[in-house]
DSSP file (Angstrom, degrees, kcal/mol; ACC not computed):
  #  RESIDUE AA STRUCTURE BP1 BP2  ACC     N-H-->O    O-->H-N    N-H-->O    O-->H-N    TCO  KAPPA ALPHA  PHI   PSI    X-CA   Y-CA   Z-CA
    1    1 A M              0   0    0      0, 0.0     2,-0.1     0, 0.0     0, 0.0   0.000 360.0 360.0 360.0 144.9   84.9  107.2  136.2
    2    2 A S     >  -     0   0    0      1,-0.1     4,-2.1     4,-0.0     5,-0.1  -0.363 360.0-121.3 -77.1 158.8   84.9  110.7  134.9
    3    3 A E  H  > S+     0   0    0      2,-0.2     4,-2.5     1,-0.2     5,-0.2   0.859 114.3  57.3 -64.3 -35.3   81.9  112.9  134.3
    4    4 A T  H  > S+     0   0    0      2,-0.2     4,-2.5     1,-0.2    -1,-0.2   0.929 107.2  47.4 -61.0 -46.4   82.8  113.2  130.6
    5    5 A Y  H  > S+     0   0    0      1,-0.2     4,-2.9     2,-0.2     5,-0.2   0.918 111.0  51.6 -61.4 -44.8   82.8  109.4  130.3
    6    6 A D  H  X S+     0   0    0     -4,-2.1     4,-2.4     1,-0.2    -1,-0.2   0.921 110.4  48.2 -59.7 -44.9   79.4  109.2  132.1
    7    7 A L  H  X S+     0   0    0     -4,-2.5     4,-2.4     2,-0.2    -2,-0.2   0.914 111.8  50.3 -63.4 -41.7   77.9  111.8  129.7
    8    8 A F  H  X S+     0   0    0     -4,-2.5     4,-2.5     1,-0.2    -2,-0.2   0.934 111.9  47.0 -59.8 -47.7   79.3  109.9  126.7
    9    9 A Q  H  X S+     0   0    0     -4,-2.9     4,-2.4     1,-0.2    -2,-0.2   0.872 110.6  52.6 -62.8 -37.4   77.8  106.6  128.0
   10   10 A Q  H  X S+     0   0    0     -4,-2.4     4,-2.2    -5,-0.2    -1,-0.2   0.928 110.9  47.2 -63.9 -44.5   74.5  108.3  128.7
   11   11 A G  H  X S+     0   0    0     -4,-2.4     4,-2.2     2,-0.2    -2,-0.2   0.910 111.7  50.2 -63.5 -41.5   74.5  109.7  125.1
   12   12 A K  H  X S+     0   0    0     -4,-2.5     4,-2.6     1,-0.2    -2,-0.2   0.901 109.5  52.5 -63.1 -40.9   75.4  106.3  123.6
   13   13 A S  H  X S+     0   0    0     -4,-2.4     4,-1.7     1,-0.2    -1,-0.2   0.896 107.7  50.6 -62.5 -41.4   72.5  104.7  125.7
   14   14 A H  H  <>S+     0   0    0     -4,-2.2     5,-3.3     2,-0.2    -1,-0.2   0.913 110.9  49.6 -64.3 -40.9   70.1  107.2  124.3
   15   15 A L  H ><5S+     0   0    0     -4,-2.2     3,-1.7     1,-0.2    -2,-0.2   0.937 109.3  51.4 -59.1 -46.3   71.2  106.4  120.8
   16   16 A K  H 3<5S+     0   0    0     -4,-2.6    -1,-0.2     1,-0.3    -2,-0.2   0.824 109.5  50.2 -60.4 -33.0   70.8  102.7  121.4
   17   17 A K  T 3<5S-     0   0    0     -4,-1.7    -1,-0.3    -5,-0.2    -2,-0.2   0.353 121.9-105.4 -88.9   5.3   67.3  103.3  122.7
   18   18 A G  T < 5S+     0   0    0     -3,-1.7    -3,-0.2    -4,-0.2     3,-0.2   0.810  84.5 123.0  78.3  30.2   66.4  105.3  119.6
   19   19 A R     >< +     0   0    0     -5,-3.3     4,-1.8     1,-0.1     3,-0.2  -0.555  21.3 157.6-120.7  66.3   66.4  108.7  121.3
   20   20 A P  H  > S+     0   0    0      0, 0.0     4,-1.7     0, 0.0    -1,-0.1   0.850  71.1  58.1 -61.8 -35.2   68.9  110.7  119.3
   21   21 A A  H  > S+     0   0    0      1,-0.2     4,-0.7     2,-0.2     3,-0.2   0.929 109.6  44.9 -61.4 -43.4   67.5  114.1  120.3
   22   22 A Q  H >> S+     0   0    0     -3,-0.2     4,-1.1     1,-0.2     3,-0.5   0.839 107.7  59.9 -66.7 -32.5   68.1  113.3  124.0
   23   23 A A  H 3X S+     0   0    0     -4,-1.8     4,-2.6     1,-0.2     5,-0.2   0.863  95.5  62.3 -64.3 -35.2   71.6  111.9  123.1
   24   24 A T  H 3X S+     0   0    0     -4,-1.7     4,-2.3     1,-0.2    -1,-0.2   0.839  98.2  57.1 -61.4 -32.6   72.6  115.3  121.7
   25   25 A V  H <X S+     0   0    0     -4,-0.7     4,-1.7    -3,-0.5    -1,-0.2   0.969 113.4  37.0 -64.6 -53.8   72.2  116.9  125.1
   26   26 A A  H  X S+     0   0    0     -4,-1.1     4,-2.2     1,-0.2    -2,-0.2   0.907 118.1  50.5 -64.8 -41.3   74.6  114.6  126.9
   27   27 A L  H  X S+     0   0    0     -4,-2.6     4,-2.6     2,-0.2    -1,-0.2   0.839 106.5  54.1 -70.4 -33.2   77.0  114.4  124.0
   28   28 A E  H  X S+     0   0    0     -4,-2.3     4,-2.2    -5,-0.2    -1,-0.2   0.915 109.6  49.3 -62.5 -42.8   77.2  118.2  123.6
   29   29 A K  H  X S+     0   0    0     -4,-1.7     4,-1.3     2,-0.2    -2,-0.2   0.914 111.9  48.1 -62.5 -42.1   78.2  118.4  127.3
   30   30 A A  H  X S+     0   0    0     -4,-2.2     4,-2.4     1,-0.2     3,-0.3   0.917 109.8  53.3 -65.1 -41.9   80.8  115.7  126.8
   31   31 A K  H  < S+     0   0    0     -4,-2.6    -2,-0.2     1,-0.2    -1,-0.2   0.899 104.5  54.4 -61.2 -40.2   82.1  117.5  123.7
   32   32 A R  H  < S+     0   0    0     -4,-2.2    -1,-0.2     1,-0.2    -2,-0.2   0.852 112.5  44.6 -60.7 -33.3   82.5  120.8  125.6
   33   33 A R  H  < S+     0   0    0     -4,-1.3    -2,-0.2    -3,-0.3    -1,-0.2   0.854 133.6  14.9 -80.4 -35.5   84.7  119.0  128.2
   34   34 A E    ><  +     0   0    0     -4,-2.4     3,-1.6    -5,-0.1    -1,-0.2  -0.585  65.3 169.2-141.8  76.4   86.8  117.0  125.6
   35   35 A P  T 3  S+     0   0    0      0, 0.0    -1,-0.1     0, 0.0    -3,-0.1   0.641  74.9  61.3 -65.4 -14.9   86.4  118.4  122.1
   36   36 A D  T 3  S+     0   0    0     -5,-0.1     2,-0.8     4,-0.0     3,-0.1   0.233  73.8 110.9 -99.0  15.4   89.3  116.3  120.7
   37   37 A K    <>  -     0   0    0     -3,-1.6     4,-2.1     1,-0.2     3,-0.4  -0.814  52.5-161.7 -92.4 113.1   87.7  112.9  121.4
   38   38 A A  H  > S+     0   0    0     -2,-0.8     4,-2.9     1,-0.2     5,-0.2   0.852  88.4  58.3 -62.2 -35.1   86.8  111.3  118.2
   39   39 A S  H  > S+     0   0    0      2,-0.2     4,-2.0     1,-0.2    -1,-0.2   0.880 107.8  46.1 -63.7 -36.5   84.4  108.9  119.8
   40   40 A I  H  > S+     0   0    0     -3,-0.4     4,-2.5     2,-0.2     5,-0.2   0.938 113.3  49.0 -68.8 -46.9   82.4  111.7  121.3
   41   41 A R  H  X S+     0   0    0     -4,-2.1     4,-2.4     1,-0.2    -2,-0.2   0.889 111.4  50.7 -62.9 -38.4   82.3  113.6  118.0
   42   42 A E  H  X S+     0   0    0     -4,-2.9     4,-2.5     2,-0.2    -1,-0.2   0.942 111.4  46.1 -64.0 -47.5   81.2  110.4  116.1
   43   43 A A  H  X S+     0   0    0     -4,-2.0     4,-2.2     1,-0.2    -2,-0.2   0.894 114.3  48.7 -63.4 -39.7   78.4  109.7  118.5
   44   44 A L  H  X S+     0   0    0     -4,-2.5     4,-2.6     2,-0.2    -1,-0.2   0.905 110.5  51.0 -66.1 -41.9   77.2  113.3  118.4
   45   45 A G  H  X S+     0   0    0     -4,-2.4     4,-2.5    -5,-0.2    -2,-0.2   0.905 110.2  49.6 -61.6 -41.9   77.4  113.3  114.6
   46   46 A I  H  X S+     0   0    0     -4,-2.5     4,-2.4     2,-0.2    -2,-0.2   0.925 110.1  51.3 -62.8 -44.5   75.3  110.1  114.4
   47   47 A A  H  X S+     0   0    0     -4,-2.2     4,-1.1     1,-0.2    -2,-0.2   0.932 112.0  45.8 -59.5 -47.7   72.8  111.7  116.8
   48   48 A Y  H  <>S+     0   0    0     -4,-2.6     5,-2.7     1,-0.2     3,-0.4   0.900 111.0  53.4 -62.7 -40.1   72.5  114.8  114.6
   49   49 A F  H ><5S+     0   0    0     -4,-2.5     3,-1.6     1,-0.2    -1,-0.2   0.905 105.8  53.7 -61.1 -40.7   72.3  112.7  111.4
   50   50 A R  H 3<5S+     0   0    0     -4,-2.4    -1,-0.2     1,-0.3    -2,-0.2   0.755 109.7  47.2 -68.5 -23.7   69.4  110.7  112.9
   51   51 A I  T 3<5S-     0   0    0     -4,-1.1    -1,-0.3    -3,-0.4    -2,-0.2   0.157 118.4-111.9-104.6  21.0   67.4  113.8  113.6
   52   52 A H  T < 5S+     0   0    0     -3,-1.6     2,-1.1     1,-0.2    -3,-0.2   0.773  70.6 141.6  59.5  32.8   68.1  115.2  110.1
   53   53 A R     >< +     0   0    0     -5,-2.7     4,-2.3     1,-0.2     3,-0.2  -0.662  22.9 171.7 -98.9  74.8   70.3  118.0  111.3
   54   54 A W  H  >  +     0   0    0     -2,-1.1     4,-2.7     1,-0.2    -1,-0.2   0.836  68.2  50.5 -59.6 -42.7   72.6  117.5  108.3
   55   55 A Q  H  > S+     0   0    0      2,-0.2     4,-2.2     1,-0.2    -1,-0.2   0.896 112.2  47.1 -68.4 -39.6   74.8  120.6  108.8
   56   56 A E  H  > S+     0   0    0     -3,-0.2     4,-2.0     2,-0.2    -1,-0.2   0.910 113.6  48.7 -67.9 -40.0   75.5  119.9  112.5
   57   57 A A  H  X S+     0   0    0     -4,-2.3     4,-2.4     1,-0.2    -2,-0.2   0.920 109.9  52.3 -63.5 -42.1   76.3  116.2  111.6
   58   58 A E  H  X S+     0   0    0     -4,-2.7     4,-2.6     1,-0.2     5,-0.2   0.924 108.4  51.4 -57.7 -45.2   78.6  117.4  108.8
   59   59 A S  H  X S+     0   0    0     -4,-2.2     4,-2.3     1,-0.2    -1,-0.2   0.896 109.7  49.1 -60.1 -42.1   80.4  119.6  111.2
   60   60 A E  H  X S+     0   0    0     -4,-2.0     4,-2.2     2,-0.2    -1,-0.2   0.899 112.8  46.4 -65.8 -41.5   81.0  116.8  113.7
   61   61 A F  H  X S+     0   0    0     -4,-2.4     4,-2.1     2,-0.2    -2,-0.2   0.853 110.8  52.4 -71.9 -33.1   82.3  114.4  111.0
   62   62 A R  H  X S+     0   0    0     -4,-2.6     4,-1.4    -5,-0.2    -2,-0.2   0.924 111.2  47.7 -65.2 -42.0   84.6  117.1  109.6
   63   63 A A  H  X S+     0   0    0     -4,-2.3     4,-1.3    -5,-0.2    -2,-0.2   0.897 109.3  54.0 -63.0 -38.4   86.0  117.7  113.1
   64   64 A M  H  X S+     0   0    0     -4,-2.2     4,-3.0     1,-0.2     3,-0.3   0.904 105.8  52.2 -59.8 -42.7   86.3  113.9  113.5
   65   65 A L  H  < S+     0   0    0     -4,-2.1    -1,-0.2     1,-0.2    -2,-0.2   0.787 102.9  58.9 -67.7 -27.0   88.4  113.8  110.3
   66   66 A E  H  < S+     0   0    0     -4,-1.4    -1,-0.2     2,-0.2    -2,-0.2   0.875 113.8  38.2 -63.2 -36.0   90.6  116.5  111.7
   67   67 A I  H  < S+     0   0    0     -4,-1.3    -2,-0.2    -3,-0.3    -1,-0.2   0.889 137.1  16.8 -81.3 -43.1   91.4  114.2  114.6
   68   68 A A    ><  +     0   0    0     -4,-3.0     3,-1.7    -5,-0.1    -1,-0.2  -0.728  66.6 177.4-133.9  81.9   91.5  110.9  112.6
   69   69 A P  T 3  S+     0   0    0      0, 0.0    -1,-0.1     0, 0.0    -4,-0.1   0.712  80.0  55.5 -62.3 -22.1   91.9  111.7  108.8
   70   70 A A  T 3  S+     0   0    0      4,-0.0     2,-0.9    -5,-0.0     3,-0.1   0.160  72.6 126.6 -98.1  18.6   92.1  108.0  107.9
   71   71 A D    <>  -     0   0    0     -3,-1.7     4,-1.9     1,-0.2     5,-0.2  -0.668  42.6-165.8 -80.1 106.5   88.7  107.0  109.5
   72   72 A D  H  > S+     0   0    0     -2,-0.9     4,-2.4     1,-0.2    -1,-0.2   0.893  85.4  53.2 -60.3 -41.8   86.8  105.3  106.7
   73   73 A Y  H  > S+     0   0    0      1,-0.2     4,-2.9     2,-0.2     5,-0.3   0.898 106.7  52.5 -62.6 -40.5   83.4  105.5  108.6
   74   74 A A  H  > S+     0   0    0      1,-0.2     4,-2.4     2,-0.2    -1,-0.2   0.918 110.1  48.6 -62.7 -42.3   83.8  109.3  109.1
   75   75 A H  H  X S+     0   0    0     -4,-1.9     4,-2.3     2,-0.2    -1,-0.2   0.936 112.4  49.5 -62.4 -43.8   84.4  109.8  105.4
   76   76 A Y  H  X S+     0   0    0     -4,-2.4     4,-2.0     1,-0.2    -2,-0.2   0.944 114.6  42.5 -61.6 -49.0   81.3  107.6  104.6
   77   77 A V  H  X S+     0   0    0     -4,-2.9     4,-2.4     2,-0.2    -1,-0.2   0.852 111.1  55.1 -72.2 -32.4   79.0  109.4  107.0
   78   78 A L  H  X S+     0   0    0     -4,-2.4     4,-2.5    -5,-0.3    -1,-0.2   0.917 107.2  52.1 -60.4 -42.2   80.3  112.8  106.0
   79   79 A G  H  X S+     0   0    0     -4,-2.3     4,-2.8     1,-0.2    -2,-0.2   0.911 107.9  51.0 -58.9 -42.6   79.4  111.8  102.4
   80   80 A R  H  X S+     0   0    0     -4,-2.0     4,-2.2     2,-0.2    -2,-0.2   0.906 109.6  50.4 -61.2 -42.0   75.9  110.9  103.6
   81   81 A C  H  X S+     0   0    0     -4,-2.4     4,-0.9     2,-0.2    -2,-0.2   0.926 112.7  46.3 -61.4 -44.0   75.5  114.3  105.2
   82   82 A L  H ><>S+     0   0    0     -4,-2.5     5,-2.7     1,-0.2     3,-0.7   0.915 110.8  52.3 -64.9 -43.2   76.7  116.1  102.1
   83   83 A E  H ><5S+     0   0    0     -4,-2.8     3,-1.8     1,-0.3    -1,-0.2   0.894 105.3  54.9 -59.7 -40.0   74.4  114.0   99.9
   84   84 A K  H 3<5S+     0   0    0     -4,-2.2    -1,-0.3     1,-0.3    -2,-0.2   0.746 107.3  52.2 -66.4 -20.5   71.4  114.8  102.1
   85   85 A Q  T <<5S-     0   0    0     -4,-0.9    -1,-0.3    -3,-0.7    -2,-0.2   0.300 123.5-105.6 -96.7   8.4   72.3  118.5  101.5
   86   86 A G  T < 5S+     0   0    0     -3,-1.8     2,-0.7     1,-0.1    -3,-0.2   0.668  83.2 127.9  80.9  16.4   72.3  118.0   97.7
   87   87 A R     >< +     0   0    0     -5,-2.7     4,-2.4     1,-0.2     5,-0.2  -0.507  23.2 156.6-103.9  62.6   76.1  118.1   97.5
   88   88 A D  H  >  +     0   0    0     -2,-0.7     4,-2.8     1,-0.2    -1,-0.2   0.858  65.8  53.1 -60.4 -42.8   76.5  114.9   95.5
   89   89 A H  H  > S+     0   0    0      1,-0.2     4,-1.3    -3,-0.2    -1,-0.2   0.927 112.9  43.9 -62.7 -44.5   79.8  115.6   93.9
   90   90 A E  H  > S+     0   0    0      1,-0.2     4,-1.4     2,-0.2    -1,-0.2   0.895 113.4  53.0 -66.6 -38.7   81.5  116.4   97.2
   91   91 A A  H  X S+     0   0    0     -4,-2.4     4,-2.2     1,-0.2     3,-0.3   0.917 103.6  56.1 -59.9 -44.4   79.8  113.4   98.8
   92   92 A N  H  X S+     0   0    0     -4,-2.8     4,-2.5     1,-0.3    -1,-0.2   0.848 101.6  57.4 -61.9 -34.3   81.0  111.1   96.2
   93   93 A G  H  X S+     0   0    0     -4,-1.3     4,-2.0     1,-0.2    -1,-0.3   0.906 108.7  45.7 -60.5 -42.2   84.6  112.1   96.9
   94   94 A H  H  X S+     0   0    0     -4,-1.4     4,-2.7    -3,-0.3    -2,-0.2   0.847 109.9  54.4 -73.1 -32.2   84.2  111.1  100.5
   95   95 A Y  H  X S+     0   0    0     -4,-2.2     4,-2.6     2,-0.2    -2,-0.2   0.928 109.3  49.0 -61.6 -43.9   82.6  107.8   99.5
   96   96 A K  H  X S+     0   0    0     -4,-2.5     4,-2.3     2,-0.2    -2,-0.2   0.900 111.2  49.1 -64.1 -42.0   85.6  107.1   97.3
   97   97 A L  H  X S+     0   0    0     -4,-2.0     4,-1.9     2,-0.2    -1,-0.2   0.935 111.1  49.5 -61.3 -46.5   87.9  107.9  100.2
   98   98 A A  H  X S+     0   0    0     -4,-2.7     4,-2.0     1,-0.2    -2,-0.2   0.926 111.7  49.3 -58.7 -43.9   86.0  105.6  102.5
   99   99 A N  H  < S+     0   0    0     -4,-2.6    -1,-0.2     1,-0.2    -2,-0.2   0.866 110.5  50.0 -65.0 -37.9   86.1  102.8   99.9
  100  100 A S  H  < S+     0   0    0     -4,-2.3    -1,-0.2     1,-0.2    -2,-0.2   0.806 111.3  49.0 -71.6 -27.1   89.8  103.2   99.4
  101  101 A L  H  < S+     0   0    0     -4,-1.9    -2,-0.2     1,-0.3    -1,-0.2   0.807 131.3  18.1 -80.0 -30.7   90.5  103.1  103.1
  102  102 A R  S >< S-     0   0    0     -4,-2.0     3,-1.1    -5,-0.2    -1,-0.3  -0.640  87.4-160.1-140.1  80.4   88.3  100.0  103.5
  103  103 A P  T 3   +     0   0    0      0, 0.0    -3,-0.1     0, 0.0    -4,-0.1  -0.229  69.0  27.7 -63.4 146.8   87.9   98.3  100.1
  104  104 A G  T 3  S+     0   0    0      1,-0.3    -5,-0.1    -5,-0.1    -4,-0.1   0.458  73.5 141.0  87.5   2.9   85.1   95.9   99.6
  105  105 A K    <>  -     0   0    0     -3,-1.1     4,-2.2    -6,-0.2     3,-0.5  -0.685  47.0-145.1 -81.0 118.0   82.6   97.3  102.1
  106  106 A P  H  > S+     0   0    0      0, 0.0     4,-2.6     0, 0.0     5,-0.2   0.838  94.1  55.3 -54.8 -39.2   79.2   97.0  100.4
  107  107 A D  H  > S+     0   0    0      2,-0.2     4,-1.7     1,-0.2     5,-0.1   0.927 110.7  45.7 -61.1 -43.3   77.7  100.2  101.9
  108  108 A Y  H  > S+     0   0    0     -3,-0.5     4,-1.6     1,-0.2    -1,-0.2   0.947 114.0  47.8 -63.3 -50.4   80.6  102.3  100.5
  109  109 A E  H  X S+     0   0    0     -4,-2.2     4,-2.0     1,-0.2    -1,-0.2   0.871 109.5  53.3 -61.6 -38.7   80.6  100.7   97.1
  110  110 A S  H  X S+     0   0    0     -4,-2.6     4,-2.3    -5,-0.2    -1,-0.2   0.866 105.2  53.3 -69.5 -34.3   76.8  101.1   96.7
  111  111 A R  H  X S+     0   0    0     -4,-1.7     4,-1.5     2,-0.2    -1,-0.2   0.888 109.0  50.1 -65.8 -37.5   76.9  104.8   97.5
  112  112 A I  H  < S+     0   0    0     -4,-1.6    -2,-0.2     1,-0.2    -1,-0.2   0.927 113.3  45.7 -64.0 -44.6   79.5  105.4   94.8
  113  113 A R  H  < S+     0   0    0     -4,-2.0    -2,-0.2     1,-0.2    -1,-0.2   0.872 109.2  55.5 -66.9 -36.1   77.4  103.5   92.3
  114  114 A D  H  <        0   0    0     -4,-2.3    -1,-0.2     1,-0.3    -2,-0.2   0.820 360.0 360.0 -68.0 -30.6   74.2  105.3   93.3
  115  115 A L     <        0   0    0     -4,-1.5    -1,-0.3    -3,-0.2    -2,-0.2   0.455 360.0 360.0 -91.1 360.0   75.8  108.7   92.6
């Protein structure tokens, strides 16, 4: 197994154990090695989101959407990041995109209604 994969798995393990700050260390190292891996960007974005680092999380999900523009989850979480920063109008656009990519998902629909 590659060192990048090991770092990714270490970061995922920290996330699973409720240690997002520790996860960012391993995931940042993995990202430096393979910046175009959507799975690494997603995990790092989640870690940043959980420690309320909204701008860093936003950056990771924007990068993820550059890699995979039709990823409904990335649009949804990017919307959450934007909403946390008070950018509701922009967030709602991403919620609508997420909902159009995966219709009927309650989380997506409820965010649209809430805004």
